[in-house]
Kinemage of the C-alpha trace (Angstrom):
@kinemage 1
@onewidth
@group {chain A} dominant
@subgroup {mainchain}
@vectorlist {calphas} color= white
{ca unk a 1} P 0.000 0.000 0.000
{ca unk a 2} L 1.138 3.545 -0.693
{ca unk a 3} L -1.554 5.488 1.181
{ca unk a 4} L -0.720 8.921 2.507
{ca unk a 5} L -2.529 9.791 5.721
{ca unk a 6} L -5.857 7.973 5.886
{ca unk a 7} L -5.819 7.145 2.170
{ca unk a 8} L -8.610 9.634 1.385
{ca unk a 9} L -8.019 12.629 -0.892
{ca unk a 10} L -7.989 16.098 0.676
{ca unk a 11} L -11.202 16.952 -1.181
{ca unk a 12} L -13.011 14.255 0.842
{ca unk a 13} L -12.633 16.502 3.902
{ca unk a 14} L -13.325 15.797 7.556
{ca unk a 15} L -13.674 12.152 8.625
{ca unk a 16} L -12.121 10.959 5.342
{ca unk a 17} L -8.860 12.836 4.766
{ca unk a 18} L -6.047 13.462 7.232
{ca unk a 19} L -5.584 16.995 8.516
{ca unk a 20} L -3.608 19.463 10.626
{ca unk a 21} L -5.443 22.395 12.203
{ca unk a 22} L -4.817 25.515 14.303
{ca unk a 23} L -1.487 26.036 12.550
{ca unk a 24} L 0.765 28.820 13.811
{ca unk a 25} L 4.270 30.099 13.130
{ca unk a 26} L 6.747 30.767 15.919
{ca unk a 27} L 8.629 33.826 14.671
{ca unk a 28} L 12.059 35.304 15.394
{ca unk a 29} L 10.558 37.450 18.209
{ca unk a 30} L 9.353 34.297 20.016
{ca unk a 31} L 5.734 35.082 19.197
{ca unk a 32} L 3.079 32.686 17.897
{ca unk a 33} L 1.384 34.045 14.768
{ca unk a 34} L -1.379 32.628 12.566
{ca unk a 35} L -0.198 31.521 9.154
{ca unk a 36} L -3.138 32.988 7.204
{ca unk a 37} L -1.210 36.265 7.018
{ca unk a 38} L 1.591 34.412 5.208
{ca unk a 39} L 0.106 31.292 3.657
{ca unk a 40} L 2.938 28.932 2.750
{ca unk a 41} L 3.303 27.636 -0.780
{ca unk a 42} L 2.063 24.092 -1.147
{ca unk a 43} L 1.792 21.714 -4.074
{ca unk a 44} L 1.731 18.080 -5.081
{ca unk a 45} L 3.590 16.509 -7.941
{ca unk a 46} L 0.988 13.813 -8.619
{ca unk a 47} L -2.592 15.018 -7.974
{ca unk a 48} L -3.986 11.635 -9.019
{ca unk a 49} L -1.992 9.980 -6.199
{ca unk a 50} L -2.089 12.534 -3.359
{ca unk a 51} L -3.281 16.096 -2.827
{ca unk a 52} L -3.548 18.915 -0.293
{ca unk a 53} L -6.108 21.677 0.385
{ca unk a 54} L -5.532 24.693 2.652
{ca unk a 55} L -8.343 26.702 4.287
{ca unk a 56} L -9.149 28.960 7.230
{ca unk a 57} L -12.196 29.198 9.477
{ca unk a 58} L -12.768 30.582 12.952
{ca unk a 59} L -13.128 27.288 14.858
{ca unk a 60} L -10.253 25.436 13.187
{ca unk a 61} L -8.001 28.397 12.438
{ca unk a 62} L -5.576 27.725 9.597
{ca unk a 63} L -5.750 24.099 8.516
{ca unk a 64} L -5.132 21.730 5.666
{ca unk a 65} L -6.418 18.366 4.553
{ca unk a 66} L -4.010 16.036 2.817
{ca unk a 67} L -3.708 12.484 1.580
{ca unk a 68} L -4.598 10.063 -1.125
{ca unk a 69} L -4.593 6.398 -2.000
{ca unk a 70} L -1.177 6.474 -3.635
{ca unk a 71} L -0.645 3.889 -6.327
{ca unk a 72} L -3.863 3.375 -8.317
{ca unk a 73} L -5.069 3.101 -11.932
{ca unk a 74} L -4.706 6.866 -12.482
{ca unk a 75} L -1.454 7.344 -10.581
{ca unk a 76} L 1.703 6.449 -12.449
């Protein structure tokens, strides 16, 4: 198996895809800051194998879903 995370694509969302939430950056002044002011660059090289989706909402803060089934008919 080549699953990443739970094996579900990021687009499947909560209860299907893996996620990190309430992300913060610890800066050079020793202060925690939300990342939505400076959203990091993210990408995947094989969307048919794995993917990632970033979002922000009040309850979860900055978060992203990630994952995928890995090797499959559409992933080479």
